[in-house]
C-alpha positions, 0 to 999 in steps of 0.5 A: 832110317838112321839116328844121327849123332846130332840127334843124340847130342841134342838129347844129351844136352839138357842131361849132361850137368846132372850126369856129370854130378852123378859121375863125379860123385861115384868116381870120387868114391871109386878112386878112394877105393884105389880103382882106376876110373879111366881104365874102368871107362875104357873096359866098359866101352870095349865090351860090345854085345852082338845083336841077333837078327831074329830078335829085332821083330816081335817073337812069340810063344806057341800060343800067339804073336803080337806084332808092334808094327814097323818090324824089319821085313828085310835083312837090310832093315834088320841091320839098319835097326842094329845100327840104331841100337848101336848109335844109341848105346855104342855097345852093339857093333855087330849082328849075329845072323840066323841062316836060312832066315837071313841069307843075303841076296847081294853080299857086297850091298849088305856089307855096305849097309852094315859098314854105313851104320858101323856094324860088323858080322858076329857068329853065324847060326845054323838052323836044323830045328825046322824044315825049309820049303822044298827040303829033300829030307825032314828034321822031324826026328833029328838032324845031325843025330838022325838015324838016317844017313841022308838026313845027317848029310843034309844037315852037315851040308847046311852047316857047311853052307852057313860057314860059306855065307859067314866067310863072305860077310867076314864072320869068324864063328859058327854056332850050332844048336841042336834040337835033336833028342827024344820025347819017349823012352826007347825012341832013340839009342842015347849012344848012337845019337851021340856018336852020330852027332859027333861024326856029323860035327866032325865033318862040319869042323873039317870045313872051318877056316883056320881062324874060325871057331865052332860054338857048340850050344847045349840045352836040357829040354825042348822041343824034346822032353825026354832027352836032348843029345847035347843036354848039358855043358859036359856033353858040349865040352866033351864034343868040343874036346874031341873035335879039336882046338877050334871047337868051344862050348857056348853058354846060353843062360836060359838053357839050364834047369832051375837053380843051376850054378852057371857061374861054376860052369863058366869057371870050369870051362875057362879053366879048361880053355873051352868057353867060347861064348854066351847067349845072354837072356834071363828066365824064371822057369826054362828057356824063357828068353826074357830081358837080361837081368830082369829076373836074376841080376845077382846071378848075372853079376856072379857070372861076370865075376868069374869071367873077369877073374878067369881073364887073368887066371886062365888062358881061355880066349876072349868069348863071343858076347851075344843076346838070344831073346824073344820079345812078345810083349815089349818093343824088341828094340827097347828090350835089346837096349835094356838087355845090353844095359843090364849086361854092361852094368853087371860087367861093371859091378864085377870090375869093382870086386877087390879080387885080392881081398876076396882071395885073402878072405877065401884063404882065411875061410872068412865066409862073411867077409867074402860075401861082403866083398861081392855084395859091396860091388853088386850093390854099387849103383854103377849107372853113372859110370856106364852112362858116362862111358857111353856118353864119351863114346858118342851114345845117349846118356839114357839110350832107352829114354832117347829111343822114345823121345826121338820117336824111333818106333813111330818113325819106323812104323811110318816108313814100314807100316804097321803090319810088317813081319820080321823074317823067320818069325 
């Protein structure tokens, strides 16, 4: 199915008067503070968040998976679902494919489908954390870090094939996340595992086109519970530096131990020009893959505060923005709409921070003033501003409500059935 602009405009019509009232009130307040509202609207519109192909179906835990029906059973249907999300929020104009779960059978046909719904292709993601049917070697004891050369060569070749797939689609980045590590002391040599990983990544790096990036992701634990080869931002940064100028660190918000200062990590990576991108999600304990902003919205705001400051204070290239989440309780598309909205709200709140005043407070050691400056921006209800940016772009004033009122999930179940299962899940 396809959500038309007429459907969205019909939904918006009865809401526009109240939206205008709320927006005008906020705009007047912001202008009194010296903020350029048209510029803010443009920046909000420009922020686009890629949707991962694996997040469009109901995810699961090690205990179970509960499908909600109407899931996309093919890559074409996944792209169509991203098109629906983008039609509603005008904020998600790309899909990030997971390979081999979503290998196109007909590249030109898939590109045509994407183009028809205004969707491009963001980073492609390799998968060496599970064996595929008929695979000649097993990743049970690791892939790029494995002691067995044949396994490492297989994993390298897979990543090179993912790059070729991405080239055919117009992608410009490869994301590498490794599950490699150990669950028991003595199982592996730390130094050898790290060196094997670097040597493997170097072979992959050689296959990158000149205008591509390699995004090296990190995670402290899981599926291994004693050690992970690329366990933190420092190890990812080390590898990216050794690999070369096309390699960067990717920050997944859920890939940190509890209470890690992620905003400081962001600042440091930007200072070094090595922040390559984000996987947005939220968590309480670990890699929970919850809706963005559902647990720690203030941390998300502080991360964007560092990002916005870094855009002017460093030479770091524009990062890739992606969601990485798993939905077992919610309708996946509703969750994604909520996540994108939360990202845009935190981004917008961070745009309101008076960085000159903040810098003055810092230089004068005025701790209370610095806190007030940040929290004044964070406590501003920016929903009318974000919604206006989306409305002016042709999206729904309230994307989640529009999704429900238009009966999109019900239509998908009618078209696809109640027992479909998304590929890769």
